[in-house]
mmCIF file of the N, C-alpha and C atoms, coordinates in Angstrom:
data_MODEL
# 
_entry.id   MODEL 
# 
loop_
_atom_site.group_PDB 
_atom_site.id 
_atom_site.type_symbol 
_atom_site.label_atom_id 
_atom_site.label_alt_id 
_atom_site.label_comp_id 
_atom_site.label_asym_id 
_atom_site.label_entity_id 
_atom_site.label_seq_id 
_atom_site.pdbx_PDB_ins_code 
_atom_site.Cartn_x 
_atom_site.Cartn_y 
_atom_site.Cartn_z 
_atom_site.occupancy 
_atom_site.B_iso_or_equiv 
_atom_site.pdbx_formal_charge 
_atom_site.auth_seq_id 
_atom_site.auth_comp_id 
_atom_site.auth_asym_id 
_atom_site.auth_atom_id 
_atom_site.pdbx_PDB_model_num 
ATOM 1   N N  . MET A 1 1  ? 0.380   17.476  -1.003  1.00 0.00 ? 1  MET A N  1 
ATOM 2   C CA . MET A 1 1  ? 1.110   16.426  -1.676  1.00 0.00 ? 1  MET A CA 1 
ATOM 3   C C  . MET A 1 1  ? 1.962   15.713  -0.636  1.00 0.00 ? 1  MET A C  1 
ATOM 4   N N  . ASP A 1 2  ? 1.870   14.395  -0.611  1.00 0.00 ? 2  ASP A N  1 
ATOM 5   C CA . ASP A 1 2  ? 2.642   13.591  0.311   1.00 0.00 ? 2  ASP A CA 1 
ATOM 6   C C  . ASP A 1 2  ? 4.076   13.420  -0.178  1.00 0.00 ? 2  ASP A C  1 
ATOM 7   N N  . SER A 1 3  ? 5.016   13.340  0.742   1.00 0.00 ? 3  SER A N  1 
ATOM 8   C CA . SER A 1 3  ? 6.415   13.067  0.375   1.00 0.00 ? 3  SER A CA 1 
ATOM 9   C C  . SER A 1 3  ? 6.549   11.561  0.050   1.00 0.00 ? 3  SER A C  1 
ATOM 10  N N  . GLN A 1 4  ? 7.606   11.218  -0.598  1.00 0.00 ? 4  GLN A N  1 
ATOM 11  C CA . GLN A 1 4  ? 7.841   9.806   -0.918  1.00 0.00 ? 4  GLN A CA 1 
ATOM 12  C C  . GLN A 1 4  ? 7.972   8.952   0.351   1.00 0.00 ? 4  GLN A C  1 
ATOM 13  N N  . SER A 1 5  ? 8.621   9.487   1.376   1.00 0.00 ? 5  SER A N  1 
ATOM 14  C CA . SER A 1 5  ? 8.801   8.750   2.606   1.00 0.00 ? 5  SER A CA 1 
ATOM 15  C C  . SER A 1 5  ? 7.423   8.537   3.316   1.00 0.00 ? 5  SER A C  1 
ATOM 16  N N  . ARG A 1 6  ? 6.555   9.533   3.268   1.00 0.00 ? 6  ARG A N  1 
ATOM 17  C CA . ARG A 1 6  ? 5.221   9.362   3.848   1.00 0.00 ? 6  ARG A CA 1 
ATOM 18  C C  . ARG A 1 6  ? 4.427   8.317   3.098   1.00 0.00 ? 6  ARG A C  1 
ATOM 19  N N  . SER A 1 7  ? 4.478   8.316   1.765   1.00 0.00 ? 7  SER A N  1 
ATOM 20  C CA . SER A 1 7  ? 3.810   7.325   0.983   1.00 0.00 ? 7  SER A CA 1 
ATOM 21  C C  . SER A 1 7  ? 4.341   5.937   1.309   1.00 0.00 ? 7  SER A C  1 
ATOM 22  N N  . LEU A 1 8  ? 5.628   5.794   1.513   1.00 0.00 ? 8  LEU A N  1 
ATOM 23  C CA . LEU A 1 8  ? 6.236   4.471   1.848   1.00 0.00 ? 8  LEU A CA 1 
ATOM 24  C C  . LEU A 1 8  ? 5.737   4.006   3.206   1.00 0.00 ? 8  LEU A C  1 
ATOM 25  N N  . ILE A 1 9  ? 5.730   4.912   4.201   1.00 0.00 ? 9  ILE A N  1 
ATOM 26  C CA . ILE A 1 9  ? 5.297   4.508   5.553   1.00 0.00 ? 9  ILE A CA 1 
ATOM 27  C C  . ILE A 1 9  ? 3.822   4.096   5.551   1.00 0.00 ? 9  ILE A C  1 
ATOM 28  N N  . LYS A 1 10 ? 3.028   4.850   4.783   1.00 0.00 ? 10 LYS A N  1 
ATOM 29  C CA . LYS A 1 10 ? 1.606   4.505   4.648   1.00 0.00 ? 10 LYS A CA 1 
ATOM 30  C C  . LYS A 1 10 ? 1.437   3.111   4.032   1.00 0.00 ? 10 LYS A C  1 
ATOM 31  N N  . ALA A 1 11 ? 2.209   2.855   3.012   1.00 0.00 ? 11 ALA A N  1 
ATOM 32  C CA . ALA A 1 11 ? 2.153   1.545   2.327   1.00 0.00 ? 11 ALA A CA 1 
ATOM 33  C C  . ALA A 1 11 ? 2.536   0.429   3.270   1.00 0.00 ? 11 ALA A C  1 
ATOM 34  N N  . LEU A 1 12 ? 3.594   0.632   4.029   1.00 0.00 ? 12 LEU A N  1 
ATOM 35  C CA . LEU A 1 12 ? 4.079   -0.382  4.970   1.00 0.00 ? 12 LEU A CA 1 
ATOM 36  C C  . LEU A 1 12 ? 3.031   -0.707  6.038   1.00 0.00 ? 12 LEU A C  1 
ATOM 37  N N  . SER A 1 13 ? 2.473   0.319   6.652   1.00 0.00 ? 13 SER A N  1 
ATOM 38  C CA . SER A 1 13 ? 1.509   0.076   7.722   1.00 0.00 ? 13 SER A CA 1 
ATOM 39  C C  . SER A 1 13 ? 0.219   -0.585  7.195   1.00 0.00 ? 13 SER A C  1 
ATOM 40  N N  . TYR A 1 14 ? -0.212  -0.171  6.023   1.00 0.00 ? 14 TYR A N  1 
ATOM 41  C CA . TYR A 1 14 ? -1.409  -0.773  5.417   1.00 0.00 ? 14 TYR A CA 1 
ATOM 42  C C  . TYR A 1 14 ? -1.157  -2.232  5.083   1.00 0.00 ? 14 TYR A C  1 
ATOM 43  N N  . ARG A 1 15 ? 0.019   -2.519  4.540   1.00 0.00 ? 15 ARG A N  1 
ATOM 44  C CA . ARG A 1 15 ? 0.333   -3.871  4.136   1.00 0.00 ? 15 ARG A CA 1 
ATOM 45  C C  . ARG A 1 15 ? 0.502   -4.790  5.299   1.00 0.00 ? 15 ARG A C  1 
ATOM 46  N N  . MET A 1 16 ? 1.014   -4.311  6.406   1.00 0.00 ? 16 MET A N  1 
ATOM 47  C CA . MET A 1 16 ? 1.146   -5.161  7.600   1.00 0.00 ? 16 MET A CA 1 
ATOM 48  C C  . MET A 1 16 ? -0.244  -5.694  8.007   1.00 0.00 ? 16 MET A C  1 
ATOM 49  N N  . LEU A 1 17 ? -1.240  -4.836  7.976   1.00 0.00 ? 17 LEU A N  1 
ATOM 50  C CA . LEU A 1 17 ? -2.569  -5.219  8.297   1.00 0.00 ? 17 LEU A CA 1 
ATOM 51  C C  . LEU A 1 17 ? -3.133  -6.212  7.252   1.00 0.00 ? 17 LEU A C  1 
ATOM 52  N N  . GLY A 1 18 ? -2.982  -5.894  5.998   1.00 0.00 ? 18 GLY A N  1 
ATOM 53  C CA . GLY A 1 18 ? -3.452  -6.767  4.933   1.00 0.00 ? 18 GLY A CA 1 
ATOM 54  C C  . GLY A 1 18 ? -2.790  -8.131  4.878   1.00 0.00 ? 18 GLY A C  1 
ATOM 55  N N  . SER A 1 19 ? -1.458  -8.134  5.057   1.00 0.00 ? 19 SER A N  1 
ATOM 56  C CA . SER A 1 19 ? -0.762  -9.407  5.022   1.00 0.00 ? 19 SER A CA 1 
ATOM 57  C C  . SER A 1 19 ? -1.029  -10.287 6.221   1.00 0.00 ? 19 SER A C  1 
ATOM 58  N N  . THR A 1 20 ? -1.341  -9.658  7.345   1.00 0.00 ? 20 THR A N  1 
ATOM 59  C CA . THR A 1 20 ? -1.770  -10.431 8.512   1.00 0.00 ? 20 THR A CA 1 
ATOM 60  C C  . THR A 1 20 ? -3.086  -11.161 8.194   1.00 0.00 ? 20 THR A C  1 
ATOM 61  N N  . ALA A 1 21 ? -4.006  -10.455 7.540   1.00 0.00 ? 21 ALA A N  1 
ATOM 62  C CA . ALA A 1 21 ? -5.247  -11.061 7.135   1.00 0.00 ? 21 ALA A CA 1 
ATOM 63  C C  . ALA A 1 21 ? -5.050  -12.190 6.151   1.00 0.00 ? 21 ALA A C  1 
ATOM 64  N N  . THR A 1 22 ? -4.158  -11.985 5.167   1.00 0.00 ? 22 THR A N  1 
ATOM 65  C CA . THR A 1 22 ? -3.844  -13.061 4.200   1.00 0.00 ? 22 THR A CA 1 
ATOM 66  C C  . THR A 1 22 ? -3.260  -14.281 4.886   1.00 0.00 ? 22 THR A C  1 
ATOM 67  N N  . SER A 1 23 ? -2.321  -14.086 5.785   1.00 0.00 ? 23 SER A N  1 
ATOM 68  C CA . SER A 1 23 ? -1.697  -15.200 6.482   1.00 0.00 ? 23 SER A CA 1 
ATOM 69  C C  . SER A 1 23 ? -2.754  -15.998 7.304   1.00 0.00 ? 23 SER A C  1 
ATOM 70  N N  . THR A 1 24 ? -3.639  -15.245 7.962   1.00 0.00 ? 24 THR A N  1 
ATOM 71  C CA . THR A 1 24 ? -4.682  -15.883 8.751   1.00 0.00 ? 24 THR A CA 1 
ATOM 72  C C  . THR A 1 24 ? -5.612  -16.702 7.883   1.00 0.00 ? 24 THR A C  1 
ATOM 73  N N  . ILE A 1 25 ? -6.019  -16.151 6.767   1.00 0.00 ? 25 ILE A N  1 
ATOM 74  C CA . ILE A 1 25 ? -6.902  -16.893 5.847   1.00 0.00 ? 25 ILE A CA 1 
ATOM 75  C C  . ILE A 1 25 ? -6.208  -18.143 5.344   1.00 0.00 ? 25 ILE A C  1 
ATOM 76  N N  . PHE A 1 26 ? -4.937  -18.023 4.920   1.00 0.00 ? 26 PHE A N  1 
ATOM 77  C CA . PHE A 1 26 ? -4.212  -19.216 4.467   1.00 0.00 ? 26 PHE A CA 1 
ATOM 78  C C  . PHE A 1 26 ? -4.087  -20.245 5.568   1.00 0.00 ? 26 PHE A C  1 
ATOM 79  N N  . LEU A 1 27 ? -3.830  -19.798 6.791   1.00 0.00 ? 27 LEU A N  1 
ATOM 80  C CA . LEU A 1 27 ? -3.736  -20.746 7.908   1.00 0.00 ? 27 LEU A CA 1 
ATOM 81  C C  . LEU A 1 27 ? -5.056  -21.480 8.137   1.00 0.00 ? 27 LEU A C  1 
ATOM 82  N N  . LEU A 1 28 ? -6.163  -20.721 8.079   1.00 0.00 ? 28 LEU A N  1 
ATOM 83  C CA . LEU A 1 28 ? -7.470  -21.365 8.237   1.00 0.00 ? 28 LEU A CA 1 
ATOM 84  C C  . LEU A 1 28 ? -7.780  -22.360 7.113   1.00 0.00 ? 28 LEU A C  1 
ATOM 85  N N  . LEU A 1 29 ? -7.380  -22.044 5.871   1.00 0.00 ? 29 LEU A N  1 
ATOM 86  C CA . LEU A 1 29 ? -7.633  -22.914 4.735   1.00 0.00 ? 29 LEU A CA 1 
ATOM 87  C C  . LEU A 1 29 ? -6.736  -24.105 4.668   1.00 0.00 ? 29 LEU A C  1 
ATOM 88  N N  . THR A 1 30 ? -5.467  -23.945 5.013   1.00 0.00 ? 30 THR A N  1 
ATOM 89  C CA . THR A 1 30 ? -4.477  -25.037 4.818   1.00 0.00 ? 30 THR A CA 1 
ATOM 90  C C  . THR A 1 30 ? -4.108  -25.718 6.114   1.00 0.00 ? 30 THR A C  1 
ATOM 91  N N  . GLY A 1 31 ? -4.173  -24.999 7.223   1.00 0.00 ? 31 GLY A N  1 
ATOM 92  C CA . GLY A 1 31 ? -3.714  -25.555 8.507   1.00 0.00 ? 31 GLY A CA 1 
ATOM 93  C C  . GLY A 1 31 ? -2.201  -25.652 8.548   1.00 0.00 ? 31 GLY A C  1 
ATOM 94  N N  . ASN A 1 32 ? -1.511  -25.067 7.586   1.00 0.00 ? 32 ASN A N  1 
ATOM 95  C CA . ASN A 1 32 ? -0.041  -25.161 7.481   1.00 0.00 ? 32 ASN A CA 1 
ATOM 96  C C  . ASN A 1 32 ? 0.520   -23.768 7.775   1.00 0.00 ? 32 ASN A C  1 
ATOM 97  N N  . LEU A 1 33 ? 1.249   -23.653 8.882   1.00 0.00 ? 33 LEU A N  1 
ATOM 98  C CA . LEU A 1 33 ? 1.827   -22.368 9.292   1.00 0.00 ? 33 LEU A CA 1 
ATOM 99  C C  . LEU A 1 33 ? 2.877   -21.887 8.311   1.00 0.00 ? 33 LEU A C  1 
ATOM 100 N N  . THR A 1 34 ? 3.702   -22.789 7.809   1.00 0.00 ? 34 THR A N  1 
ATOM 101 C CA . THR A 1 34 ? 4.744   -22.378 6.877   1.00 0.00 ? 34 THR A CA 1 
ATOM 102 C C  . THR A 1 34 ? 4.199   -21.771 5.613   1.00 0.00 ? 34 THR A C  1 
ATOM 103 N N  . ILE A 1 35 ? 3.228   -22.433 5.028   1.00 0.00 ? 35 ILE A N  1 
ATOM 104 C CA . ILE A 1 35 ? 2.570   -21.929 3.813   1.00 0.00 ? 35 ILE A CA 1 
ATOM 105 C C  . ILE A 1 35 ? 1.888   -20.569 4.067   1.00 0.00 ? 35 ILE A C  1 
ATOM 106 N N  . SER A 1 36 ? 1.188   -20.479 5.203   1.00 0.00 ? 36 SER A N  1 
ATOM 107 C CA . SER A 1 36 ? 0.470   -19.261 5.509   1.00 0.00 ? 36 SER A CA 1 
ATOM 108 C C  . SER A 1 36 ? 1.441   -18.083 5.709   1.00 0.00 ? 36 SER A C  1 
ATOM 109 N N  . LEU A 1 37 ? 2.565   -18.301 6.383   1.00 0.00 ? 37 LEU A N  1 
ATOM 110 C CA . LEU A 1 37 ? 3.551   -17.230 6.572   1.00 0.00 ? 37 LEU A CA 1 
ATOM 111 C C  . LEU A 1 37 ? 4.226   -16.873 5.265   1.00 0.00 ? 37 LEU A C  1 
ATOM 112 N N  . GLY A 1 38 ? 4.509   -17.842 4.437   1.00 0.00 ? 38 GLY A N  1 
ATOM 113 C CA . GLY A 1 38 ? 5.127   -17.578 3.118   1.00 0.00 ? 38 GLY A CA 1 
ATOM 114 C C  . GLY A 1 38 ? 4.162   -16.749 2.231   1.00 0.00 ? 38 GLY A C  1 
ATOM 115 N N  . ALA A 1 39 ? 2.896   -17.126 2.232   1.00 0.00 ? 39 ALA A N  1 
ATOM 116 C CA . ALA A 1 39 ? 1.903   -16.355 1.465   1.00 0.00 ? 39 ALA A CA 1 
ATOM 117 C C  . ALA A 1 39 ? 1.773   -14.949 1.986   1.00 0.00 ? 39 ALA A C  1 
ATOM 118 N N  . GLY A 1 40 ? 1.839   -14.778 3.325   1.00 0.00 ? 40 GLY A N  1 
ATOM 119 C CA . GLY A 1 40 ? 1.781   -13.414 3.903   1.00 0.00 ? 40 GLY A CA 1 
ATOM 120 C C  . GLY A 1 40 ? 2.984   -12.587 3.513   1.00 0.00 ? 40 GLY A C  1 
ATOM 121 N N  . VAL A 1 41 ? 4.167   -13.141 3.510   1.00 0.00 ? 41 VAL A N  1 
ATOM 122 C CA . VAL A 1 41 ? 5.371   -12.403 3.152   1.00 0.00 ? 41 VAL A CA 1 
ATOM 123 C C  . VAL A 1 41 ? 5.330   -12.011 1.671   1.00 0.00 ? 41 VAL A C  1 
ATOM 124 N N  . LEU A 1 42 ? 5.006   -12.954 0.788   1.00 0.00 ? 42 LEU A N  1 
ATOM 125 C CA . LEU A 1 42 ? 4.936   -12.651 -0.644  1.00 0.00 ? 42 LEU A CA 1 
ATOM 126 C C  . LEU A 1 42 ? 3.857   -11.605 -0.915  1.00 0.00 ? 42 LEU A C  1 
ATOM 127 N N  . ASP A 1 43 ? 2.706   -11.737 -0.296  1.00 0.00 ? 43 ASP A N  1 
ATOM 128 C CA . ASP A 1 43 ? 1.631   -10.767 -0.423  1.00 0.00 ? 43 ASP A CA 1 
ATOM 129 C C  . ASP A 1 43 ? 2.089   -9.378  0.034   1.00 0.00 ? 43 ASP A C  1 
ATOM 130 N N  . CYS A 1 44 ? 2.803   -9.300  1.113   1.00 0.00 ? 44 CYS A N  1 
ATOM 131 C CA . CYS A 1 44 ? 3.292   -8.069  1.658   1.00 0.00 ? 44 CYS A CA 1 
ATOM 132 C C  . CYS A 1 44 ? 4.260   -7.384  0.698   1.00 0.00 ? 44 CYS A C  1 
ATOM 133 N N  . LEU A 1 45 ? 5.249   -8.087  0.226   1.00 0.00 ? 45 LEU A N  1 
ATOM 134 C CA . LEU A 1 45 ? 6.252   -7.498  -0.640  1.00 0.00 ? 45 LEU A CA 1 
ATOM 135 C C  . LEU A 1 45 ? 5.656   -7.030  -1.953  1.00 0.00 ? 45 LEU A C  1 
ATOM 136 N N  . ALA A 1 46 ? 4.832   -7.841  -2.579  1.00 0.00 ? 46 ALA A N  1 
ATOM 137 C CA . ALA A 1 46 ? 4.242   -7.458  -3.848  1.00 0.00 ? 46 ALA A CA 1 
ATOM 138 C C  . ALA A 1 46 ? 3.307   -6.245  -3.728  1.00 0.00 ? 46 ALA A C  1 
ATOM 139 N N  . LYS A 1 47 ? 2.521   -6.243  -2.705  1.00 0.00 ? 47 LYS A N  1 
ATOM 140 C CA . LYS A 1 47 ? 1.537   -5.179  -2.570  1.00 0.00 ? 47 LYS A CA 1 
ATOM 141 C C  . LYS A 1 47 ? 2.105   -3.901  -2.027  1.00 0.00 ? 47 LYS A C  1 
ATOM 142 N N  . ILE A 1 48 ? 3.209   -3.936  -1.290  1.00 0.00 ? 48 ILE A N  1 
ATOM 143 C CA . ILE A 1 48 ? 3.902   -2.709  -0.896  1.00 0.00 ? 48 ILE A CA 1 
ATOM 144 C C  . ILE A 1 48 ? 4.387   -1.985  -2.160  1.00 0.00 ? 48 ILE A C  1 
ATOM 145 N N  . ALA A 1 49 ? 5.026   -2.724  -3.015  1.00 0.00 ? 49 ALA A N  1 
ATOM 146 C CA . ALA A 1 49 ? 5.537   -2.158  -4.252  1.00 0.00 ? 49 ALA A CA 1 
ATOM 147 C C  . ALA A 1 49 ? 4.391   -1.567  -5.130  1.00 0.00 ? 49 ALA A C  1 
ATOM 148 N N  . LEU A 1 50 ? 3.313   -2.306  -5.293  1.00 0.00 ? 50 LEU A N  1 
ATOM 149 C CA . LEU A 1 50 ? 2.205   -1.863  -6.077  1.00 0.00 ? 50 LEU A CA 1 
ATOM 150 C C  . LEU A 1 50 ? 1.533   -0.618  -5.467  1.00 0.00 ? 50 LEU A C  1 
ATOM 151 N N  . TYR A 1 51 ? 1.363   -0.603  -4.144  1.00 0.00 ? 51 TYR A N  1 
ATOM 152 C CA . TYR A 1 51 ? 0.718   0.513   -3.506  1.00 0.00 ? 51 TYR A CA 1 
ATOM 153 C C  . TYR A 1 51 ? 1.596   1.778   -3.632  1.00 0.00 ? 51 TYR A C  1 
ATOM 154 N N  . PHE A 1 52 ? 2.848   1.633   -3.431  1.00 0.00 ? 52 PHE A N  1 
ATOM 155 C CA . PHE A 1 52 ? 3.804   2.783   -3.553  1.00 0.00 ? 52 PHE A CA 1 
ATOM 156 C C  . PHE A 1 52 ? 3.704   3.366   -4.950  1.00 0.00 ? 52 PHE A C  1 
ATOM 157 N N  . LEU A 1 53 ? 3.783   2.479   -5.969  1.00 0.00 ? 53 LEU A N  1 
ATOM 158 C CA . LEU A 1 53 ? 3.645   2.963   -7.379  1.00 0.00 ? 53 LEU A CA 1 
ATOM 159 C C  . LEU A 1 53 ? 2.300   3.657   -7.604  1.00 0.00 ? 53 LEU A C  1 
ATOM 160 N N  . HIS A 1 54 ? 1.255   3.057   -7.103  1.00 0.00 ? 54 HIS A N  1 
ATOM 161 C CA . HIS A 1 54 ? -0.076  3.638   -7.230  1.00 0.00 ? 54 HIS A CA 1 
ATOM 162 C C  . HIS A 1 54 ? -0.145  5.022   -6.616  1.00 0.00 ? 54 HIS A C  1 
ATOM 163 N N  . GLU A 1 55 ? 0.404   5.191   -5.435  1.00 0.00 ? 55 GLU A N  1 
ATOM 164 C CA . GLU A 1 55 ? 0.424   6.478   -4.761  1.00 0.00 ? 55 GLU A CA 1 
ATOM 165 C C  . GLU A 1 55 ? 1.188   7.540   -5.557  1.00 0.00 ? 55 GLU A C  1 
ATOM 166 N N  . ARG A 1 56 ? 2.348   7.124   -6.083  1.00 0.00 ? 56 ARG A N  1 
ATOM 167 C CA . ARG A 1 56 ? 3.170   8.065   -6.812  1.00 0.00 ? 56 ARG A CA 1 
ATOM 168 C C  . ARG A 1 56 ? 2.541   8.488   -8.115  1.00 0.00 ? 56 ARG A C  1 
ATOM 169 N N  . ILE A 1 57 ? 1.855   7.552   -8.808  1.00 0.00 ? 57 ILE A N  1 
ATOM 170 C CA . ILE A 1 57 ? 1.153   7.894   -10.033 1.00 0.00 ? 57 ILE A CA 1 
ATOM 171 C C  . ILE A 1 57 ? -0.002  8.887   -9.728  1.00 0.00 ? 57 ILE A C  1 
ATOM 172 N N  . TRP A 1 58 ? -0.801  8.548   -8.703  1.00 0.00 ? 58 TRP A N  1 
ATOM 173 C CA . TRP A 1 58 ? -1.918  9.438   -8.388  1.00 0.00 ? 58 TRP A CA 1 
ATOM 174 C C  . TRP A 1 58 ? -1.451  10.783  -7.870  1.00 0.00 ? 58 TRP A C  1 
ATOM 175 N N  . ASP A 1 59 ? -0.265  10.869  -7.314  1.00 0.00 ? 59 ASP A N  1 
ATOM 176 C CA . ASP A 1 59 ? 0.276   12.117  -6.871  1.00 0.00 ? 59 ASP A CA 1 
ATOM 177 C C  . ASP A 1 59 ? 0.491   13.099  -8.043  1.00 0.00 ? 59 ASP A C  1 
ATOM 178 N N  . ARG A 1 60 ? 0.668   12.564  -9.229  1.00 0.00 ? 60 ARG A N  1 
ATOM 179 C CA . ARG A 1 60 ? 0.883   13.367  -10.409 1.00 0.00 ? 60 ARG A CA 1 
ATOM 180 C C  . ARG A 1 60 ? -0.395  13.688  -11.177 1.00 0.00 ? 60 ARG A C  1 
ATOM 181 N N  . ILE A 1 61 ? -1.512  13.133  -10.739 1.00 0.00 ? 61 ILE A N  1 
ATOM 182 C CA . ILE A 1 61 ? -2.795  13.352  -11.427 1.00 0.00 ? 61 ILE A CA 1 
ATOM 183 C C  . ILE A 1 61 ? -3.527  14.473  -10.709 1.00 0.00 ? 61 ILE A C  1 
ATOM 184 N N  . PRO A 1 62 ? -3.896  15.544  -11.394 1.00 0.00 ? 62 PRO A N  1 
ATOM 185 C CA . PRO A 1 62 ? -4.529  16.683  -10.707 1.00 0.00 ? 62 PRO A CA 1 
ATOM 186 C C  . PRO A 1 62 ? -6.043  16.445  -10.450 1.00 0.00 ? 62 PRO A C  1 
ATOM 187 N N  . PHE A 1 63 ? -6.613  15.405  -10.953 1.00 0.00 ? 63 PHE A N  1 
ATOM 188 C CA . PHE A 1 63 ? -8.064  15.144  -10.782 1.00 0.00 ? 63 PHE A CA 1 
ATOM 189 C C  . PHE A 1 63 ? -8.481  15.260  -9.348  1.00 0.00 ? 63 PHE A C  1 
ATOM 190 N N  . GLY A 1 64 ? -9.500  16.077  -9.070  1.00 0.00 ? 64 GLY A N  1 
ATOM 191 C CA . GLY A 1 64 ? -10.091 16.180  -7.738  1.00 0.00 ? 64 GLY A CA 1 
ATOM 192 C C  . GLY A 1 64 ? -9.358  17.074  -6.750  1.00 0.00 ? 64 GLY A C  1 
ATOM 193 N N  . ARG A 1 65 ? -8.278  17.676  -7.173  1.00 0.00 ? 65 ARG A N  1 
ATOM 194 C CA . ARG A 1 65 ? -7.524  18.569  -6.311  1.00 0.00 ? 65 ARG A CA 1 
ATOM 195 C C  . ARG A 1 65 ? -7.976  20.042  -6.567  1.00 0.00 ? 65 ARG A C  1 
ATOM 196 N N  . PRO A 1 66 ? -8.029  20.822  -5.525  1.00 0.00 ? 66 PRO A N  1 
ATOM 197 C CA . PRO A 1 66 ? -8.344  22.207  -5.767  1.00 0.00 ? 66 PRO A CA 1 
ATOM 198 C C  . PRO A 1 66 ? -7.221  22.908  -6.572  1.00 0.00 ? 66 PRO A C  1 
ATOM 199 N N  . LYS A 1 67 ? -7.608  23.794  -7.420  1.00 0.00 ? 67 LYS A N  1 
ATOM 200 C CA . LYS A 1 67 ? -6.597  24.508  -8.237  1.00 0.00 ? 67 LYS A CA 1 
ATOM 201 C C  . LYS A 1 67 ? -6.036  25.672  -7.433  1.00 0.00 ? 67 LYS A C  1 
ATOM 202 N N  . ALA A 1 68 ? -4.766  25.894  -7.663  1.00 0.00 ? 68 ALA A N  1 
ATOM 203 C CA . ALA A 1 68 ? -4.083  26.987  -6.972  1.00 0.00 ? 68 ALA A CA 1 
ATOM 204 C C  . ALA A 1 68 ? -4.664  28.303  -7.516  1.00 0.00 ? 68 ALA A C  1 
ATOM 205 N N  . HIS A 1 69 ? -4.787  29.273  -6.601  1.00 0.00 ? 69 HIS A N  1 
ATOM 206 C CA . HIS A 1 69 ? -5.348  30.574  -6.971  1.00 0.00 ? 69 HIS A CA 1 
ATOM 207 C C  . HIS A 1 69 ? -4.321  31.329  -7.829  1.00 0.00 ? 69 HIS A C  1 
ATOM 208 N N  . GLN A 1 70 ? -4.820  31.991  -8.825  1.00 0.00 ? 70 GLN A N  1 
ATOM 209 C CA . GLN A 1 70 ? -4.017  32.851  -9.656  1.00 0.00 ? 70 GLN A CA 1 
ATOM 210 C C  . GLN A 1 70 ? -4.124  34.295  -9.139  1.00 0.00 ? 70 GLN A C  1 
ATOM 211 N N  . TYR A 1 71 ? -3.053  34.880  -8.698  1.00 0.00 ? 71 TYR A N  1 
ATOM 212 C CA . TYR A 1 71 ? -3.081  36.221  -8.152  1.00 0.00 ? 71 TYR A CA 1 
ATOM 213 C C  . TYR A 1 71 ? -2.605  37.225  -9.186  1.00 0.00 ? 71 TYR A C  1 
ATOM 214 N N  . GLU A 1 72 ? -3.264  38.313  -9.215  1.00 0.00 ? 72 GLU A N  1 
ATOM 215 C CA . GLU A 1 72 ? -2.819  39.407  -10.155 1.00 0.00 ? 72 GLU A CA 1 
ATOM 216 C C  . GLU A 1 72 ? -2.088  40.455  -9.343  1.00 0.00 ? 72 GLU A C  1 
ATOM 217 N N  . ILE A 1 73 ? -1.030  40.942  -9.937  1.00 0.00 ? 73 ILE A N  1 
ATOM 218 C CA . ILE A 1 73 ? -0.246  42.005  -9.272  1.00 0.00 ? 73 ILE A CA 1 
ATOM 219 C C  . ILE A 1 73 ? -0.435  43.280  -10.040 1.00 0.00 ? 73 ILE A C  1 
# 
């Protein structure tokens, strides 16, 4: 199970990559650096929050995880 801080760092690093791609696409489509940077920042903030929530929800779902062994004493 990942800690909340690990989930946050994963979200941040992934979004930096994704938002750079979004900014580049907007720049190619519009030719406007201000619009492309604004789109990249908004994309980054929204998707960091969504990814973090997604990680925390899935952290509570046992699907696909090995079950803990039950030991008899």
